[in-house]
N, C-alpha and C positions, 0 to 999 in steps of 0.2 A: 564751504566744506570740501575737503580734498577727497577725490574719488580714486586716485591712482591705485592704492592697494586693492580696491575692489576690482579694478580693471585687470591688474596683474593676476588675481585669482581666477577671473573669468577666462582670460586668454590661456592661462596654463591649463585650465579644465578642458577648454576646447582642443588644445594641442594633444592632450592625453586621451581624448575620446573621438578623434577625427573619424575613425572607422566604425563608430557606433552611432546610434540615433542620438541626435542632439536637438533639444527643444529649448525655447526661450525660458520656460519654467525651470528646466534643469540647470541651465547656466546661471540664471538669476539666483537660484537657491544655493549654488556653489559659491557665489559671491556674497550671499547673505542679504539679498535685496528682494523686494517685491518685483514681479516681472514688469509692471507698468513703469515704475520708477527706474528700474534697471535699463529698460529698452531706451529711454531717452538719454541716459548718461552714456551708455555704450555707443549709441549712434553719434553723439556729440564728440566723444573723445577718440573713437576709432575711425569714424567716418563711414561706417557701414553698419547695417543691422547684423545681429547674430547670425541670421540665416545666410545673408549674402557673404559675410566674412568667412563663415565655415565652408561655404561652397567654394569660394576662391582658394582657400587653403587646401581643400581636398583636390581641386583641379591642379594646383601647383604640385602637390604630392604625386598625383597621377602622371603629370608630365615627366617627373623623375623616374617613375616606374616604367613608363614607356621607353625611356632612353637607356636605363641602366639595368633592366631585367628583361627576361623573355616571356613574362607573364602575359596570358591572353588578355585582349582588350576587354572582353566581357567580364573577366575576373577583376580587372582593375576597376571597371564600372561599378561592380557590386561592392568592392572594397571602399569605393568612394561614395557609397550610400545613394547610388542612383538605382531607380527601379528597373531600368532596362539599358541595354547598350545604346539604343536609339536616343534615349534621353541624355545619356552621358555624351554621346557624339554631338548632339545639338549644343549642349552647354560648353563642351570643350572647344568647338568651332567658334562659338561666340567669344570665348576668352582668348584663344590663340590664333584665330584666323584660318584654321584648317582642321579637318577631322583628325581624330587621334591616330588612325592608321597611316595617313599621309605624313603627319607630324613625326611619327616614329621613323619612317623611311627617310624623310628629308633630313631630319636633324642627325640621324646616325651617319648619313653620308657626309655631313658637314663635320661632325665630331671626330670621325675615325679615319679621315684621309691623312696621309703622311704630311701634307702641307699644313693641315690644321694642328696636328700634334707638334710640329716644329714651331708653329706660330704661338701655340699655348705655352710651350717651353720657353720661348724667347720672352713672352710677356711676363712669365713668372720670374725668369732670370733677371729681367730688368726692373722688376717691381713696377710695372706700368699698368695703370688703370686710368682711362681717360678722365681728366678733371680732378684726379686725386693724387696726392703725394704721400710718400712714406717719410715720416719725420720722427722726432723724439730724441731721447738721450742715447739710445742704442739701436738705431735703425738697421745696422748691418746684421743684427741678431734676429731680425724679424722679416716677414714676407707679407706682401699684400697681393691680391689677385681677385679673379672672378670665378665663381663656382656655379656650374650648371646642374649640379646634382642636389645640393642643399640649397633650396630656394624658399623664399617666403611667399612671394607673388610673382607671376610672370615667369621669365625664362632664366634669370640669372640673379645671383646675389654677390656682394662683395665680401671679402674676408681679410682678416689680419691674424697672423699666427706666429708663434714663437718657433724659430728654427734652431737656435743654439743658445738661447738665454738660459742662464743657470742660477741667477739671483733674483729675489723678489724686489730688488731695487732697480732692476733694469726694465726699461719700458720703451714702447714705440707707439706711434699713432698713425692712422690713415686720416688725412685731413684735407680741407680746402680753406681758402681765404678769399673774401670779396669785399668791395667797398660797401659801407653802411648807408650810403645816401638814401636809398629807398625806404629805410626803416628809422631814420633819425627822429627822435622824440616819441617813439612808439615802444610798446612792450611786445616782445616776440616770443613765440614758443617754438623751439626746435624739437621735433619728435622723430623717432626711428624705431624700427623693429630690429631686435638683436637676439641672436642665439649664441650660447656659450658652451664650450667643451673644455673641461679640466683646467679652468682658470685658477692658477695657484695663488695669486695675490688678489688682484682685482681688475675689472674692466669697467668701462663706462662711457656713456656719451659725454661730450664736453663742448662748451662754447665759451668764447672770450670776445669782449668788446674792447678795442684799443683806440686811443686818440692818435693824432698825427705824429706825436713824439714817440709812439710805441708804448706808452704807459697803459697798463691794464685798468679799465674802468669798471667792468663787470665780468664775472667769471663763475663758472660752475663746472666741475668734472665728476660729479656723482660720487666723490670719495666718501660722503656721509651716507650713501645708499648704494654700495658697490654691487656689481654683478660678480658672483664668485662661483667656482665649481662648474657644474654642468647644468644648463638651464635651457628649456625649449624656447621657441620664438615668443617674445613678449614686447610690449610697447613701452618705451621709455621717453621721457621728455625733460627739457630744461627751459626755464622761463627767465628772461633777462630784459632789463630796460636798455634801450639804445639812446644814450645821451645825445643832445643836439650837437655837441662838439666832438663826437666820435668820428673815427676815420675808417675803421675796418672791422669786419666780423670774421673770426676764425672758428671752425668747428670740425668735429670728427668723432672718432671712436678711439679710445686708448686701451692698451693692454699692458699690464704690469706683471712681470714674471712670465711663467710658462702658460701655455694653453692656446686656444683658438676661439675667435669670435667671428660670426657672420653678421652682416648688416644689410638692410634693405628698406626701401620706401621712406627715405628722409623727407621731411616736410617742414616748411617755415610758415607759421600762421601769426597774424597780428591779433593780440588778445587785449582785453581791458584789465583794469585793476582788480577785478573780481578774481582773476587768476593770479595766485600768489607768485611772487618772484622767488627763484631758487638761488639768487646771487650769493656767492660765498666770499666775494672780494671785500676785505675790510677797508672801509673808507668813510667818507662823509665830510661834513663841514667841520672846520676847526672850532674847538670850544673857546669861550672867552677867558676861562681860567682853568688851571690844573685841578684835578679831582682826586679824592681819596689818597692823600699823601701819606697818611698814617696807617693805611690799610684796615681801618676800623669800620668802614662803611659796608 
């Protein structure tokens, strides 16, 4: 049974109710499941309980409020559904390594020095994000970078946005490539959290498995389940088999047309055959004889 639609509904419900009370029963009901069955599935696919995931998302939102607003810490604590500033401080320090007041002062001094502004501008001008490259059919029309204001977890997220794209046939991707040696003969799941804003055509996670000759052996770009328009943070995944004669794995997030997408928390997991493949690559063994030559079958 596929549970992703249920997970999409649950995560979307959490995002739209972060500043409200959230219970396992409420989130399970929004997804259409009993709380006991739902808890197991959510924990398995998201990697955290509803309570822990919601708390981490609230703390991430709180970190942005600390940096980009002048709101009092106690008000941020209450908005984040903590019963007191002390409880908020303890949780924030555990997540970010320092209390919120110190975090605000320290990070503001980092963010707003002239040197940092110039460094951020240079990073954006050069489309430089460590480990990632900007590619695709029209990379000059797009930009990649890091965002400290719109984050999913932690302190920063990556983004890909249109700068001057005008057509829905234009596209770019933020991507990486690595050797497939550690995954040969296995089925792997690539997952990531993505948020979208005004995506005119479509965006999606993608992954490709190639052999040494550069031929595509396995591929999925979510074109049959695209991310479109504006959507809050949600979890997306791709599942592909890595053939024993493969050579490389490429992956990333693509954006077609106009808009902007943020991404965070990429993960690779080895799964078994109970997790269905999402492979879109047409292929397979050659048949012994031609078929349906008269088109009557």
